[in-house]
All heavy atoms as a GROMACS GRO file, in nm:
protein
  579
    1MET      N    1  -0.806  -1.023  -0.250
    1MET     CA    2  -0.770  -0.952  -0.133
    1MET      C    3  -0.883  -0.948  -0.039
    1MET      O    4  -0.997  -0.971  -0.076
    1MET     CB    5  -0.718  -0.813  -0.175
    1MET     CG    6  -0.606  -0.800  -0.272
    1MET     SD    7  -0.439  -0.857  -0.222
    1MET     CE    8  -0.406  -0.788  -0.074
    2GLY      N    9  -0.859  -0.902   0.081
    2GLY     CA   10  -0.960  -0.887   0.179
    2GLY      C   11  -1.039  -0.757   0.169
    2GLY      O   12  -1.044  -0.703   0.067
    3ASN      N   13  -1.107  -0.725   0.284
    3ASN     CA   14  -1.181  -0.605   0.277
    3ASN      C   15  -1.088  -0.478   0.263
    3ASN      O   16  -0.973  -0.482   0.274
    3ASN     CB   17  -1.283  -0.606   0.386
    3ASN     CG   18  -1.215  -0.592   0.527
    3ASN    OD1   19  -1.109  -0.526   0.532
    3ASN    ND2   20  -1.282  -0.651   0.614
    4GLU      N   21  -1.154  -0.362   0.261
    4GLU     CA   22  -1.079  -0.224   0.254
    4GLU      C   23  -0.970  -0.216   0.353
    4GLU      O   24  -0.860  -0.184   0.316
    4GLU     CB   25  -1.176  -0.117   0.255
    4GLU     CG   26  -1.110   0.012   0.240
    4GLU     CD   27  -1.195   0.129   0.240
    4GLU    OE1   28  -1.313   0.104   0.188
    4GLU    OE2   29  -1.168   0.240   0.287
    5SER      N   30  -0.986  -0.247   0.477
    5SER     CA   31  -0.890  -0.220   0.583
    5SER      C   32  -0.789  -0.327   0.582
    5SER      O   33  -0.686  -0.321   0.662
    5SER     CB   34  -0.964  -0.213   0.725
    5SER     OG   35  -1.020  -0.326   0.756
    6ASN      N   36  -0.804  -0.438   0.509
    6ASN     CA   37  -0.714  -0.553   0.514
    6ASN      C   38  -0.636  -0.572   0.391
    6ASN      O   39  -0.591  -0.680   0.355
    6ASN     CB   40  -0.778  -0.684   0.551
    6ASN     CG   41  -0.834  -0.678   0.699
    6ASN    OD1   42  -0.775  -0.606   0.779
    6ASN    ND2   43  -0.938  -0.757   0.715
    7ARG      N   44  -0.622  -0.464   0.309
    7ARG     CA   45  -0.547  -0.479   0.185
    7ARG      C   46  -0.403  -0.421   0.203
    7ARG      O   47  -0.376  -0.316   0.258
    7ARG     CB   48  -0.617  -0.398   0.073
    7ARG     CG   49  -0.750  -0.450   0.024
    7ARG     CD   50  -0.803  -0.362  -0.085
    7ARG     NE   51  -0.728  -0.371  -0.204
    7ARG     CZ   52  -0.728  -0.269  -0.296
    7ARG    NH1   53  -0.821  -0.170  -0.280
    7ARG    NH2   54  -0.647  -0.278  -0.392
    8PHE      N   55  -0.316  -0.503   0.161
    8PHE     CA   56  -0.171  -0.466   0.176
    8PHE      C   57  -0.089  -0.491   0.056
    8PHE      O   58  -0.134  -0.576  -0.033
    8PHE     CB   59  -0.108  -0.552   0.294
    8PHE     CG   60  -0.172  -0.514   0.422
    8PHE    CD1   61  -0.283  -0.599   0.467
    8PHE    CD2   62  -0.139  -0.407   0.502
    8PHE    CE1   63  -0.348  -0.561   0.594
    8PHE    CE2   64  -0.198  -0.378   0.618
    8PHE     CZ   65  -0.309  -0.458   0.667
    9ALA      N   66   0.027  -0.436   0.043
    9ALA     CA   67   0.114  -0.451  -0.085
    9ALA      C   68   0.253  -0.433  -0.032
    9ALA      O   69   0.289  -0.359   0.051
    9ALA     CB   70   0.072  -0.356  -0.190
   10ILE      N   71   0.338  -0.505  -0.096
   10ILE     CA   72   0.476  -0.485  -0.086
   10ILE      C   73   0.531  -0.389  -0.191
   10ILE      O   74   0.499  -0.406  -0.299
   10ILE     CB   75   0.562  -0.619  -0.090
   10ILE    CG1   76   0.517  -0.716   0.013
   10ILE    CG2   77   0.716  -0.609  -0.095
   10ILE    CD1   78   0.582  -0.854   0.003
   11CYS      N   79   0.614  -0.294  -0.145
   11CYS     CA   80   0.678  -0.200  -0.236
   11CYS      C   81   0.792  -0.273  -0.298
   11CYS      O   82   0.878  -0.332  -0.236
   11CYS     CB   83   0.730  -0.083  -0.153
   11CYS     SG   84   0.818   0.037  -0.255
   12ILE      N   85   0.791  -0.258  -0.434
   12ILE     CA   86   0.903  -0.322  -0.512
   12ILE      C   87   0.993  -0.225  -0.574
   12ILE      O   88   1.108  -0.258  -0.617
   12ILE     CB   89   0.853  -0.425  -0.618
   12ILE    CG1   90   0.757  -0.356  -0.714
   12ILE    CG2   91   0.798  -0.540  -0.545
   12ILE    CD1   92   0.713  -0.448  -0.833
   13LYS      N   93   0.950  -0.090  -0.582
   13LYS     CA   94   1.040   0.005  -0.627
   13LYS      C   95   0.981   0.148  -0.582
   13LYS      O   96   0.872   0.156  -0.551
   13LYS     CB   97   1.066   0.014  -0.775
   13LYS     CG   98   0.938   0.026  -0.854
   13LYS     CD   99   0.984   0.017  -1.003
   13LYS     CE  100   0.867  -0.002  -1.095
   13LYS     NZ  101   0.906   0.001  -1.236
   14ASN      N  102   1.074   0.250  -0.570
   14ASN     CA  103   1.037   0.380  -0.514
   14ASN      C  104   1.101   0.492  -0.599
   14ASN      O  105   1.120   0.599  -0.538
   14ASN     CB  106   1.065   0.382  -0.366
   14ASN     CG  107   1.221   0.376  -0.343
   14ASN    OD1  108   1.296   0.359  -0.429
   14ASN    ND2  109   1.264   0.419  -0.220
   15GLU      N  110   1.124   0.469  -0.715
   15GLU     CA  111   1.192   0.573  -0.801
   15GLU      C  112   1.107   0.701  -0.791
   15GLU      O  113   0.991   0.710  -0.822
   15GLU     CB  114   1.196   0.534  -0.948
   15GLU     CG  115   1.286   0.410  -0.965
   15GLU     CD  116   1.260   0.350  -1.101
   15GLU    OE1  117   1.209   0.415  -1.203
   15GLU    OE2  118   1.306   0.236  -1.122
   16GLY      N  119   1.181   0.815  -0.748
   16GLY     CA  120   1.113   0.942  -0.730
   16GLY      C  121   1.047   0.965  -0.604
   16GLY      O  122   0.996   1.068  -0.573
   17TYR      N  123   1.034   0.848  -0.518
   17TYR     CA  124   0.956   0.869  -0.390
   17TYR      C  125   1.045   0.811  -0.278
   17TYR      O  126   0.985   0.743  -0.187
   17TYR     CB  127   0.828   0.797  -0.408
   17TYR     CG  128   0.746   0.853  -0.508
   17TYR    CD1  129   0.734   0.787  -0.641
   17TYR    CD2  130   0.657   0.954  -0.486
   17TYR    CE1  131   0.649   0.839  -0.736
   17TYR    CE2  132   0.568   1.008  -0.586
   17TYR     CZ  133   0.569   0.950  -0.711
   17TYR     OH  134   0.479   0.995  -0.800
   18GLN      N  135   1.173   0.814  -0.270
   18GLN     CA  136   1.261   0.761  -0.177
   18GLN      C  137   1.227   0.800  -0.030
   18GLN      O  138   1.244   0.726   0.059
   18GLN     CB  139   1.405   0.795  -0.206
   18GLN     CG  140   1.469   0.726  -0.326
   18GLN     CD  141   1.434   0.800  -0.462
   18GLN    OE1  142   1.361   0.908  -0.462
   18GLN    NE2  143   1.483   0.742  -0.572
   19ALA      N  144   1.171   0.926  -0.011
   19ALA     CA  145   1.135   0.971   0.126
   19ALA      C  146   1.008   0.906   0.167
   19ALA      O  147   0.975   0.900   0.281
   19ALA     CB  148   1.129   1.121   0.129
   20SER      N  149   0.925   0.856   0.073
   20SER     CA  150   0.783   0.816   0.106
   20SER      C  151   0.768   0.662   0.100
   20SER      O  152   0.676   0.613   0.184
   20SER     CB  153   0.688   0.861   0.011
   20SER     OG  154   0.694   1.004  -0.004
   21LEU      N  155   0.855   0.601   0.036
   21LEU     CA  156   0.842   0.443   0.021
   21LEU      C  157   0.975   0.378   0.032
   21LEU      O  158   1.078   0.427  -0.005
   21LEU     CB  159   0.785   0.417  -0.117
   21LEU     CG  160   0.661   0.469  -0.149
   21LEU    CD1  161   0.624   0.447  -0.302
   21LEU    CD2  162   0.544   0.413  -0.067
   22GLU      N  163   0.966   0.259   0.100
   22GLU     CA  164   1.092   0.176   0.118
   22GLU      C  165   1.068   0.041   0.044
   22GLU      O  166   0.975  -0.018   0.072
   22GLU     CB  167   1.121   0.158   0.267
   22GLU     CG  168   1.157   0.276   0.340
   22GLU     CD  169   1.195   0.234   0.486
   22GLU    OE1  170   1.239   0.123   0.513
   22GLU    OE2  171   1.161   0.333   0.573
   23PRO      N  172   1.158   0.013  -0.051
   23PRO     CA  173   1.145  -0.118  -0.120
   23PRO      C  174   1.152  -0.235  -0.019
   23PRO      O  175   1.216  -0.222   0.089
   23PRO     CB  176   1.264  -0.123  -0.212
   23PRO     CG  177   1.288   0.017  -0.244
   23PRO     CD  178   1.260   0.090  -0.103
   24ARG      N  179   1.070  -0.346  -0.043
   24ARG     CA  180   1.060  -0.460   0.034
   24ARG      C  181   0.974  -0.437   0.165
   24ARG      O  182   0.968  -0.522   0.249
   24ARG     CB  183   1.196  -0.512   0.076
   24ARG     CG  184   1.275  -0.567  -0.056
   24ARG     CD  185   1.407  -0.609  -0.031
   24ARG     NE  186   1.496  -0.512   0.028
   24ARG     CZ  187   1.544  -0.407  -0.044
   24ARG    NH1  188   1.534  -0.402  -0.173
   24ARG    NH2  189   1.623  -0.324   0.014
   25LYS      N  190   0.916  -0.319   0.183
   25LYS     CA  191   0.828  -0.292   0.311
   25LYS      C  192   0.685  -0.308   0.266
   25LYS      O  193   0.645  -0.285   0.154
   25LYS     CB  194   0.857  -0.162   0.352
   25LYS     CG  195   0.794  -0.128   0.486
   25LYS     CD  196   0.845   0.002   0.544
   25LYS     CE  197   0.770   0.028   0.676
   25LYS     NZ  198   0.830   0.149   0.730
   26ILE      N  199   0.610  -0.357   0.360
   26ILE     CA  200   0.462  -0.379   0.337
   26ILE      C  201   0.390  -0.253   0.386
   26ILE      O  202   0.417  -0.191   0.483
   26ILE     CB  203   0.416  -0.493   0.437
   26ILE    CG1  204   0.484  -0.623   0.394
   26ILE    CG2  205   0.260  -0.508   0.428
   26ILE    CD1  206   0.453  -0.735   0.480
   27TYR      N  207   0.300  -0.199   0.290
   27TYR     CA  208   0.210  -0.087   0.319
   27TYR      C  209   0.067  -0.127   0.307
   27TYR      O  210   0.026  -0.211   0.232
   27TYR     CB  211   0.251   0.014   0.202
   27TYR     CG  212   0.376   0.076   0.216
   27TYR    CD1  213   0.488   0.023   0.152
   27TYR    CD2  214   0.408   0.183   0.300
   27TYR    CE1  215   0.622   0.077   0.165
   27TYR    CE2  216   0.537   0.239   0.316
   27TYR     CZ  217   0.642   0.186   0.246
   27TYR     OH  218   0.768   0.237   0.266
   28ARG      N  219  -0.008  -0.048   0.386
   28ARG     CA  220  -0.162  -0.061   0.378
   28ARG      C  221  -0.214   0.002   0.258
   28ARG      O  222  -0.169   0.124   0.229
   28ARG     CB  223  -0.216  -0.005   0.501
   28ARG     CG  224  -0.376  -0.038   0.513
   28ARG     CD  225  -0.424  -0.019   0.664
   28ARG     NE  226  -0.404   0.121   0.699
   28ARG     CZ  227  -0.502   0.217   0.690
   28ARG    NH1  228  -0.613   0.186   0.631
   28ARG    NH2  229  -0.473   0.333   0.735
   29VAL      N  230  -0.300  -0.052   0.191
   29VAL     CA  231  -0.367   0.001   0.061
   29VAL      C  232  -0.502   0.050   0.098
   29VAL      O  233  -0.584  -0.020   0.172
   29VAL     CB  234  -0.373  -0.099  -0.038
   29VAL    CG1  235  -0.453  -0.053  -0.168
   29VAL    CG2  236  -0.228  -0.156  -0.081
   30VAL      N  237  -0.538   0.182   0.065
   30VAL     CA  238  -0.678   0.228   0.084
   30VAL      C  239  -0.745   0.225  -0.053
   30VAL      O  240  -0.691   0.261  -0.157
   30VAL     CB  241  -0.664   0.378   0.128
   30VAL    CG1  242  -0.799   0.444   0.145
   30VAL    CG2  243  -0.584   0.381   0.258
   31THR      N  244  -0.855   0.161  -0.043
   31THR     CA  245  -0.934   0.148  -0.170
   31THR      C  246  -0.971   0.285  -0.234
   31THR      O  247  -1.021   0.375  -0.165
   31THR     CB  248  -1.069   0.076  -0.138
   31THR    OG1  249  -1.032  -0.055  -0.088
   31THR    CG2  250  -1.159   0.048  -0.265
   32ASP      N  251  -0.942   0.296  -0.362
   32ASP     CA  252  -0.970   0.416  -0.444
   32ASP      C  253  -0.989   0.368  -0.581
   32ASP      O  254  -0.897   0.355  -0.654
   32ASP     CB  255  -0.859   0.518  -0.426
   32ASP     CG  256  -0.888   0.645  -0.503
   32ASP    OD1  257  -0.970   0.644  -0.599
   32ASP    OD2  258  -0.826   0.750  -0.473
   33ALA      N  259  -1.113   0.319  -0.612
   33ALA     CA  260  -1.144   0.268  -0.743
   33ALA      C  261  -1.106   0.355  -0.862
   33ALA      O  262  -1.051   0.306  -0.960
   33ALA     CB  263  -1.285   0.223  -0.754
   34GLU      N  264  -1.125   0.486  -0.847
   34GLU     CA  265  -1.098   0.575  -0.951
   34GLU      C  266  -0.948   0.590  -0.977
   34GLU      O  267  -0.909   0.565  -1.094
   34GLU     CB  268  -1.146   0.724  -0.919
   34GLU     CG  269  -1.130   0.817  -1.034
   34GLU     CD  270  -1.182   0.956  -0.997
   34GLU    OE1  271  -1.257   0.963  -0.905
   34GLU    OE2  272  -1.143   1.059  -1.072
   35ALA      N  273  -0.863   0.589  -0.872
   35ALA     CA  274  -0.715   0.591  -0.886
   35ALA      C  275  -0.671   0.461  -0.953
   35ALA      O  276  -0.580   0.462  -1.046
   35ALA     CB  277  -0.656   0.618  -0.756
   36GLU      N  278  -0.728   0.350  -0.902
   36GLU     CA  279  -0.689   0.222  -0.948
   36GLU      C  280  -0.712   0.198  -1.100
   36GLU      O  281  -0.646   0.138  -1.176
   36GLU     CB  282  -0.744   0.106  -0.867
   36GLU     CG  283  -0.681   0.106  -0.728
   36GLU     CD  284  -0.734   0.001  -0.627
   36GLU    OE1  285  -0.776  -0.109  -0.691
   36GLU    OE2  286  -0.738   0.028  -0.512
   37GLY      N  287  -0.822   0.260  -1.143
   37GLY     CA  288  -0.860   0.262  -1.292
   37GLY      C  289  -0.761   0.340  -1.373
   37GLY      O  290  -0.757   0.332  -1.494
   38LYS      N  291  -0.675   0.429  -1.307
   38LYS     CA  292  -0.584   0.508  -1.381
   38LYS      C  293  -0.442   0.460  -1.355
   38LYS      O  294  -0.344   0.527  -1.378
   38LYS     CB  295  -0.598   0.656  -1.340
   38LYS     CG  296  -0.726   0.708  -1.383
   38LYS     CD  297  -0.741   0.852  -1.320
   38LYS     CE  298  -0.877   0.905  -1.370
   38LYS     NZ  299  -0.902   1.045  -1.315
   39GLY      N  300  -0.434   0.331  -1.297
   39GLY     CA  301  -0.298   0.277  -1.270
   39GLY      C  302  -0.234   0.325  -1.154
   39GLY      O  303  -0.104   0.309  -1.137
   40MET      N  304  -0.306   0.386  -1.068
   40MET     CA  305  -0.238   0.437  -0.938
   40MET      C  306  -0.295   0.348  -0.825
   40MET      O  307  -0.397   0.281  -0.823
   40MET     CB  308  -0.279   0.580  -0.916
   40MET     CG  309  -0.235   0.669  -1.032
   40MET     SD  310  -0.058   0.687  -1.054
   40MET     CE  311  -0.013   0.794  -0.921
   41LEU      N  312  -0.220   0.363  -0.713
   41LEU     CA  313  -0.271   0.295  -0.587
   41LEU      C  314  -0.261   0.390  -0.468
   41LEU      O  315  -0.150   0.463  -0.461
   41LEU     CB  316  -0.176   0.169  -0.561
   41LEU     CG  317  -0.226   0.055  -0.487
   41LEU    CD1  318  -0.343  -0.003  -0.538
   41LEU    CD2  319  -0.119  -0.050  -0.459
   42ARG      N  320  -0.359   0.396  -0.388
   42ARG     CA  321  -0.358   0.483  -0.266
   42ARG      C  322  -0.304   0.400  -0.158
   42ARG      O  323  -0.359   0.298  -0.120
   42ARG     CB  324  -0.501   0.537  -0.238
   42ARG     CG  325  -0.491   0.627  -0.117
   42ARG     CD  326  -0.634   0.702  -0.108
   42ARG     NE  327  -0.663   0.779  -0.227
   42ARG     CZ  328  -0.627   0.907  -0.244
   42ARG    NH1  329  -0.542   0.965  -0.167
   42ARG    NH2  330  -0.666   0.967  -0.352
   43VAL      N  331  -0.188   0.443  -0.104
   43VAL     CA  332  -0.117   0.372  -0.007
   43VAL      C  333  -0.082   0.470   0.124
   43VAL      O  334  -0.058   0.582   0.098
   43VAL     CB  335   0.020   0.321  -0.061
   43VAL    CG1  336   0.113   0.266   0.033
   43VAL    CG2  337  -0.018   0.222  -0.182
   44VAL      N  338  -0.082   0.412   0.234
   44VAL     CA  339  -0.041   0.488   0.353
   44VAL      C  340   0.121   0.473   0.354
   44VAL      O  341   0.168   0.368   0.380
   44VAL     CB  342  -0.102   0.425   0.482
   44VAL    CG1  343  -0.046   0.499   0.602
   44VAL    CG2  344  -0.262   0.425   0.471
   45ASP      N  345   0.182   0.591   0.332
   45ASP     CA  346   0.326   0.585   0.311
   45ASP      C  347   0.394   0.613   0.446
   45ASP      O  348   0.335   0.606   0.556
   45ASP     CB  349   0.366   0.687   0.208
   45ASP     CG  350   0.354   0.834   0.242
   45ASP    OD1  351   0.312   0.860   0.366
   45ASP    OD2  352   0.379   0.919   0.163
   46GLU      N  353   0.518   0.642   0.439
   46GLU     CA  354   0.608   0.668   0.560
   46GLU      C  355   0.565   0.781   0.642
   46GLU      O  356   0.595   0.780   0.763
   46GLU     CB  357   0.751   0.678   0.519
   46GLU     CG  358   0.821   0.563   0.455
   46GLU     CD  359   0.820   0.432   0.551
   46GLU    OE1  360   0.848   0.459   0.669
   46GLU    OE2  361   0.775   0.333   0.503
   47SER      N  362   0.492   0.875   0.584
   47SER     CA  363   0.443   0.982   0.658
   47SER      C  364   0.317   0.947   0.745
   47SER      O  365   0.278   1.031   0.834
   47SER     CB  366   0.402   1.101   0.568
   47SER     OG  367   0.284   1.080   0.496
   48GLY      N  368   0.260   0.841   0.723
   48GLY     CA  369   0.140   0.790   0.795
   48GLY      C  370   0.007   0.846   0.717
   48GLY      O  371  -0.098   0.819   0.767
   49GLU      N  372   0.022   0.915   0.609
   49GLU     CA  373  -0.086   0.962   0.532
   49GLU      C  374  -0.103   0.885   0.408
   49GLU      O  375  -0.003   0.826   0.360
   49GLU     CB  376  -0.074   1.104   0.501
   49GLU     CG  377  -0.062   1.202   0.619
   49GLU     CD  378  -0.185   1.212   0.700
   49GLU    OE1  379  -0.295   1.194   0.649
   49GLU    OE2  380  -0.181   1.227   0.830
   50ASP      N  381  -0.219   0.877   0.350
   50ASP     CA  382  -0.236   0.803   0.223
   50ASP      C  383  -0.222   0.898   0.106
   50ASP      O  384  -0.272   1.002   0.099
   50ASP     CB  385  -0.377   0.736   0.226
   50ASP     CG  386  -0.495   0.828   0.228
   50ASP    OD1  387  -0.524   0.869   0.340
   50ASP    OD2  388  -0.556   0.860   0.127
   51TYR      N  389  -0.138   0.858   0.004
   51TYR     CA  390  -0.110   0.921  -0.116
   51TYR      C  391  -0.125   0.827  -0.235
   51TYR      O  392  -0.114   0.704  -0.215
   51TYR     CB  393   0.031   0.984  -0.109
   51TYR     CG  394   0.035   1.095  -0.003
   51TYR    CD1  395   0.094   1.070   0.119
   51TYR    CD2  396  -0.004   1.212  -0.033
   51TYR    CE1  397   0.104   1.174   0.215
   51TYR    CE2  398  -0.006   1.333   0.051
   51TYR     CZ  399   0.057   1.305   0.180
   51TYR     OH  400   0.062   1.401   0.274
   52LEU      N  401  -0.127   0.883  -0.345
   52LEU     CA  402  -0.135   0.798  -0.472
   52LEU      C  403   0.009   0.775  -0.518
   52LEU      O  404   0.087   0.866  -0.524
   52LEU     CB  405  -0.217   0.875  -0.580
   52LEU     CG  406  -0.359   0.887  -0.552
   52LEU    CD1  407  -0.436   0.965  -0.654
   52LEU    CD2  408  -0.426   0.739  -0.538
   53PHE      N  409   0.032   0.651  -0.561
   53PHE     CA  410   0.163   0.603  -0.622
   53PHE      C  411   0.132   0.518  -0.738
   53PHE      O  412   0.029   0.463  -0.747
   53PHE     CB  413   0.249   0.536  -0.522
   53PHE     CG  414   0.289   0.617  -0.403
   53PHE    CD1  415   0.212   0.600  -0.282
   53PHE    CD2  416   0.397   0.702  -0.396
   53PHE    CE1  417   0.241   0.679  -0.167
   53PHE    CE2  418   0.434   0.780  -0.284
   53PHE     CZ  419   0.357   0.767  -0.172
   54PRO      N  420   0.222   0.517  -0.830
   54PRO     CA  421   0.202   0.420  -0.939
   54PRO      C  422   0.178   0.275  -0.900
   54PRO      O  423   0.254   0.233  -0.809
   54PRO     CB  424   0.330   0.433  -1.018
   54PRO     CG  425   0.392   0.565  -0.989
   54PRO     CD  426   0.352   0.583  -0.844
   55ALA      N  427   0.079   0.212  -0.938
   55ALA     CA  428   0.046   0.072  -0.900
   55ALA      C  429   0.162  -0.027  -0.927
   55ALA      O  430   0.181  -0.116  -0.855
   55ALA     CB  431  -0.081   0.023  -0.965
   56GLU      N  432   0.234   0.008  -1.026
   56GLU     CA  433   0.350  -0.083  -1.064
   56GLU      C  434   0.461  -0.085  -0.955
   56GLU      O  435   0.553  -0.167  -0.968
   56GLU     CB  436   0.418  -0.037  -1.201
   56GLU     CG  437   0.482   0.097  -1.196
   56GLU     CD  438   0.525   0.150  -1.326
   56GLU    OE1  439   0.441   0.159  -1.418
   56GLU    OE2  440   0.643   0.170  -1.339
   57PHE      N  441   0.452   0.002  -0.865
   57PHE     CA  442   0.550   0.003  -0.754
   57PHE      C  443   0.525  -0.099  -0.641
   57PHE      O  444   0.600  -0.121  -0.556
   57PHE     CB  445   0.562   0.142  -0.688
   57PHE     CG  446   0.625   0.244  -0.758
   57PHE    CD1  447   0.651   0.245  -0.899
   57PHE    CD2  448   0.664   0.361  -0.694
   57PHE    CE1  449   0.716   0.343  -0.965
   57PHE    CE2  450   0.731   0.464  -0.765
   57PHE     CZ  451   0.754   0.452  -0.888
   58PHE      N  452   0.396  -0.171  -0.662
   58PHE     CA  453   0.364  -0.255  -0.545
   58PHE      C  454   0.317  -0.393  -0.606
   58PHE      O  455   0.267  -0.403  -0.724
   58PHE     CB  456   0.244  -0.193  -0.484
   58PHE     CG  457   0.280  -0.059  -0.415
   58PHE    CD1  458   0.254   0.057  -0.486
   58PHE    CD2  459   0.339  -0.050  -0.284
   58PHE    CE1  460   0.291   0.184  -0.427
   58PHE    CE2  461   0.365   0.070  -0.231
   58PHE     CZ  462   0.349   0.184  -0.309
   59VAL      N  463   0.324  -0.483  -0.521
   59VAL     CA  464   0.269  -0.625  -0.545
   59VAL      C  465   0.169  -0.653  -0.435
   59VAL      O  466   0.202  -0.651  -0.312
   59VAL     CB  467   0.374  -0.734  -0.556
   59VAL    CG1  468   0.312  -0.871  -0.565
   59VAL    CG2  469   0.469  -0.704  -0.666
   60PRO      N  470   0.033  -0.672  -0.463
   60PRO     CA  471  -0.057  -0.698  -0.364
   60PRO      C  472  -0.033  -0.831  -0.285
   60PRO      O  473   0.026  -0.929  -0.353
   60PRO     CB  474  -0.197  -0.701  -0.430
   60PRO     CG  475  -0.163  -0.704  -0.576
   60PRO     CD  476  -0.019  -0.676  -0.600
   61ILE      N  477  -0.046  -0.836  -0.162
   61ILE     CA  478  -0.032  -0.957  -0.080
   61ILE      C  479  -0.141  -0.976   0.013
   61ILE      O  480  -0.220  -0.888   0.036
   61ILE     CB  481   0.097  -0.950   0.004
   61ILE    CG1  482   0.096  -0.841   0.104
   61ILE    CG2  483   0.225  -0.935  -0.086
   61ILE    CD1  484   0.200  -0.840   0.210
   62GLU      N  485  -0.159  -1.095   0.062
   62GLU     CA  486  -0.246  -1.131   0.170
   62GLU      C  487  -0.169  -1.164   0.294
   62GLU      O  488  -0.077  -1.228   0.280
   62GLU     CB  489  -0.352  -1.241   0.131
   62GLU     CG  490  -0.441  -1.206   0.026
   62GLU     CD  491  -0.556  -1.304  -0.001
   62GLU    OE1  492  -0.596  -1.360   0.097
   62GLU    OE2  493  -0.591  -1.326  -0.115
   63VAL      N  494  -0.219  -1.112   0.406
   63VAL     CA  495  -0.156  -1.140   0.534
   63VAL      C  496  -0.248  -1.208   0.617
   63VAL      O  497  -0.366  -1.192   0.621
   63VAL     CB  498  -0.089  -1.018   0.604
   63VAL    CG1  499   0.013  -0.950   0.515
   63VAL    CG2  500  -0.202  -0.918   0.631
   64PRO      N  501  -0.198  -1.292   0.715
   64PRO     CA  502  -0.298  -1.358   0.809
   64PRO      C  503  -0.372  -1.260   0.889
   64PRO      O  504  -0.331  -1.144   0.908
   64PRO     CB  505  -0.202  -1.440   0.896
   64PRO     CG  506  -0.076  -1.452   0.828
   64PRO     CD  507  -0.057  -1.330   0.734
   65ALA      N  508  -0.499  -1.296   0.931
   65ALA     CA  509  -0.588  -1.200   0.997
   65ALA      C  510  -0.509  -1.134   1.117
   65ALA      O  511  -0.528  -1.008   1.143
   65ALA     CB  512  -0.708  -1.278   1.049
   66ASP      N  513  -0.445  -1.211   1.199
   66ASP     CA  514  -0.373  -1.156   1.316
   66ASP      C  515  -0.273  -1.044   1.285
   66ASP      O  516  -0.259  -0.949   1.342
   66ASP     CB  517  -0.308  -1.263   1.403
   66ASP     CG  518  -0.403  -1.346   1.470
   66ASP    OD1  519  -0.534  -1.311   1.479
   66ASP    OD2  520  -0.362  -1.460   1.520
   67ALA      N  521  -0.207  -1.072   1.172
   67ALA     CA  522  -0.100  -0.974   1.126
   67ALA      C  523  -0.161  -0.853   1.065
   67ALA      O  524  -0.116  -0.745   1.086
   67ALA     CB  525  -0.011  -1.046   1.013
   68SER      N  526  -0.277  -0.873   0.995
   68SER     CA  527  -0.343  -0.754   0.933
   68SER      C  528  -0.389  -0.656   1.036
   68SER      O  529  -0.376  -0.524   1.015
   68SER     CB  530  -0.465  -0.797   0.841
   68SER     OG  531  -0.564  -0.849   0.916
   69ILE      N  532  -0.430  -0.698   1.146
   69ILE     CA  533  -0.468  -0.608   1.271
   69ILE      C  534  -0.346  -0.531   1.308
   69ILE      O  535  -0.353  -0.412   1.323
   69ILE     CB  536  -0.533  -0.689   1.376
   69ILE    CG1  537  -0.657  -0.753   1.325
   69ILE    CG2  538  -0.550  -0.596   1.509
   69ILE    CD1  539  -0.717  -0.859   1.428
   70ALA      N  540  -0.240  -0.603   1.315
   70ALA     CA  541  -0.120  -0.530   1.375
   70ALA      C  542  -0.073  -0.428   1.267
   70ALA      O  543  -0.037  -0.313   1.302
   70ALA     CB  544  -0.006  -0.640   1.399
   71PHE      N  545  -0.070  -0.466   1.130
   71PHE     CA  546  -0.027  -0.372   1.040
   71PHE      C  547  -0.124  -0.246   1.033
   71PHE      O  548  -0.074  -0.135   0.999
   71PHE     CB  549  -0.018  -0.437   0.898
   71PHE     CG  550   0.094  -0.521   0.877
   71PHE    CD1  551   0.085  -0.660   0.857
   71PHE    CD2  552   0.220  -0.464   0.879
   71PHE    CE1  553   0.196  -0.737   0.827
   71PHE    CE2  554   0.340  -0.538   0.845
   71PHE     CZ  555   0.324  -0.678   0.831
   72ALA      N  556  -0.259  -0.272   1.040
   72ALA     CA  557  -0.352  -0.168   1.023
   72ALA      C  558  -0.336  -0.057   1.136
   72ALA      O  559  -0.373   0.051   1.119
   72ALA     CB  560  -0.494  -0.225   1.021
   73GLU      N  561  -0.282  -0.106   1.249
   73GLU     CA  562  -0.274  -0.011   1.367
   73GLU      C  563  -0.156   0.093   1.342
   73GLU      O  564  -0.147   0.189   1.414
   73GLU     CB  565  -0.253  -0.081   1.490
   73GLU     CG  566  -0.374  -0.163   1.529
   73GLU     CD  567  -0.355  -0.258   1.646
   73GLU    OE1  568  -0.236  -0.268   1.691
   73GLU    OE2  569  -0.450  -0.310   1.696
   74HIS      N  570  -0.067   0.062   1.251
   74HIS     CA  571   0.048   0.148   1.236
   74HIS      C  572   0.047   0.220   1.092
   74HIS      O  573  -0.009   0.191   1.010
   74HIS     CB  574   0.180   0.061   1.234
   74HIS     CG  575   0.193   0.010   1.375
   74HIS    ND1  576   0.244   0.077   1.489
   74HIS    CD2  577   0.178  -0.119   1.424
   74HIS    CE1  578   0.246   0.004   1.587
   74HIS    NE2  579   0.201  -0.124   1.554
   0.00000   0.00000   0.00000
């Protein structure tokens, strides 16, 4: 994956978090090594704030540089 601001993941499930996550949608990932060590992923959710979710809810992806700028702005 790229640097901290260019990490993204696709949501593959949202059990218990239907208001915060939409399956098949791309989310920006915020680096949190401690959380990732515990099987969690810090993601900017539908509220626009970053929260911890189970890492198994996401698949990391790489996006082209031009697209990552656009995703990071939202």
